[in-house]
C-alpha positions in Angstrom: 84.0 85.8 91.6 86.6 88.2 92.4 84.9 89.2 95.5 85.8 85.1 96.6 89.3 85.5 95.5 89.7 88.3 97.5 87.8 87.0 100.5 89.3 83.5 100.2 93.3 85.6 100.0 92.6 87.6 103.0 92.5 84.9 105.6 95.9 84.3 104.2 97.4 87.8 104.0 99.8 89.1 107.2 101.1 92.5 108.1 102.4 94.4 105.0 104.4 97.3 104.7 104.2 100.2 102.0 106.1 99.1 99.1 105.9 100.2 95.6 105.5 97.2 92.6 108.5 98.4 90.8 110.3 97.6 93.6 109.4 94.0 93.9 106.5 91.4 93.4 104.5 89.9 95.8 104.9 87.1 98.1 103.9 83.8 99.5 103.8 82.2 102.7 105.7 78.8 102.2 102.7 76.5 103.4 102.4 73.5 101.4 98.7 73.3 102.1 98.2 76.8 100.5 98.6 76.0 96.4 95.5 73.3 96.7 93.6 72.5 93.4 91.1 74.6 94.1 93.2 77.2 94.8 94.1 78.4 91.0 95.9 81.9 91.1 94.7 84.2 88.5 98.3 84.6 87.0 101.4 82.3 87.7 104.4 84.4 88.1 108.1 82.8 89.0 108.7 82.6 92.5 112.3 81.7 94.4 111.7 80.2 97.7 113.5 82.2 100.4 114.8 79.9 103.3 113.5 81.3 106.6 116.2 82.6 109.2 117.0 84.7 112.3 118.8 87.8 111.3 119.8 91.0 112.7 117.9 93.6 111.1 118.6 97.5 111.4 121.5 99.3 112.2 123.6 99.0 115.1 125.5 102.2 117.1 127.5 103.6 113.9 125.8 104.4 111.0 122.0 104.3 109.4 119.2 106.4 110.0 117.3 106.9 113.2 114.7 105.0 111.9 116.8 101.8 111.4 117.6 101.7 115.0 117.9 99.9 117.1 119.1 97.1 115.7 117.3 93.8 116.8 116.9 89.6 116.1 114.4 88.7 113.7 113.2 85.1 113.6 111.7 84.8 110.0 109.6 81.8 108.9 110.5 80.7 104.8 108.4 82.7 102.0 108.1 82.7 98.1 108.9 86.3 96.5 108.4 86.5 92.8 111.7 86.7 90.8 110.9 89.6 88.9 109.2 92.7 89.3 105.3 93.0 88.1 105.5 93.7 84.7 103.0 96.2 83.0 101.5 93.2 81.3 100.7 91.4 84.3 99.2 94.7 86.2 97.1 95.0 82.5 95.8 91.8 83.6 94.5 92.9 86.7 93.2 96.1 85.4 91.1 94.3 82.5 89.6 92.0 85.6 88.2 95.2 86.5 89.9 94.8 89.7 92.9 97.0 90.0 92.7 100.7 88.4 95.1 102.6 85.9 98.2 103.7 87.1 98.4 107.1 87.6 102.1 109.5 88.7 102.1 111.0 92.1 101.1 114.7 92.1 104.6 115.4 93.8 106.0 114.0 90.5 105.8 117.2 88.3 104.8 118.3 85.0 106.3 115.5 83.4 105.1 112.7 85.8 103.2 111.2 83.0 106.3 110.5 80.5 107.8 108.5 83.7 105.3 105.8 83.8 105.3 102.8 81.7 101.8 101.5 81.7 99.9 102.2 78.5 103.3 102.8 76.8 104.3 100.7 73.5 107.3 98.5 73.7 107.1 98.7 77.7 104.9 95.9 78.3 107.8 93.8 79.8 108.9 96.9 82.3 108.1 97.1 85.7 105.2 98.6 86.4 105.2 101.7 88.2 103.4 105.0 88.9 101.1 102.5 91.6 100.5 103.6 94.9 100.7 101.0 98.0 96.7 100.7 97.9 97.1 99.5 93.9 100.3 97.1 94.5 98.2 95.8 98.0 95.4 95.2 96.0 96.9 93.4 93.0 99.0 91.3 95.2 95.5 89.8 96.6 94.1 89.3 93.4 96.9 87.0 92.6 96.2 85.4 96.2 99.4 87.0 97.5 100.7 90.1 99.7 103.0 92.5 99.5 106.4 91.6 101.0 106.5 92.7 104.8 109.6 95.2 105.9 111.1 92.0 107.4 110.9 90.2 104.3 112.3 92.5 102.2 115.2 93.4 104.1 116.2 89.7 104.4 115.2 89.1 100.5 118.0 91.9 99.9 120.6 91.3 101.8 120.1 87.8 103.7 122.2 87.5 107.2 125.1 89.9 105.4 125.7 93.0 107.6 127.0 94.7 103.9 125.4 98.2 103.4 125.1 97.5 99.7 124.7 93.6 99.4 124.2 93.5 95.6 127.6 95.2 95.0 129.5 91.6 96.1 127.8 89.8 93.6 
């Protein structure tokens, strides 16, 4: 069954970039035909529709890192983004389904890494899951018939058409 879900979802996935689940949830293309009755998702997580638009991505001549240049125009279609980060409880359901693996700290996190991970810690069930790598995040999203946000989707959802370096600071 899990293989069938993943195979069905593979046709709906689009280009993904490396992002940790602790930073974002999964996305779903804004396609009204996508959610048929036969496409029941393992989890129902609240989503918000991000209306597509054209926006400038990257950084112009002044400021920014070299990997943010040159600035270019992106024409982005509408998509759904989960309203909150993926919680430990939601990720645990994927582990219990024997699809996802238990999160583990990255070796670069040092000796105190285990104490920084939320998975399996009493009282942190509703905290964002962390200590997952890109492959674990990708598999969770595919199991939930979604995908990780693309770089363009992530930047647009975070700042829209504003050019503010810190767009959430003005809220």
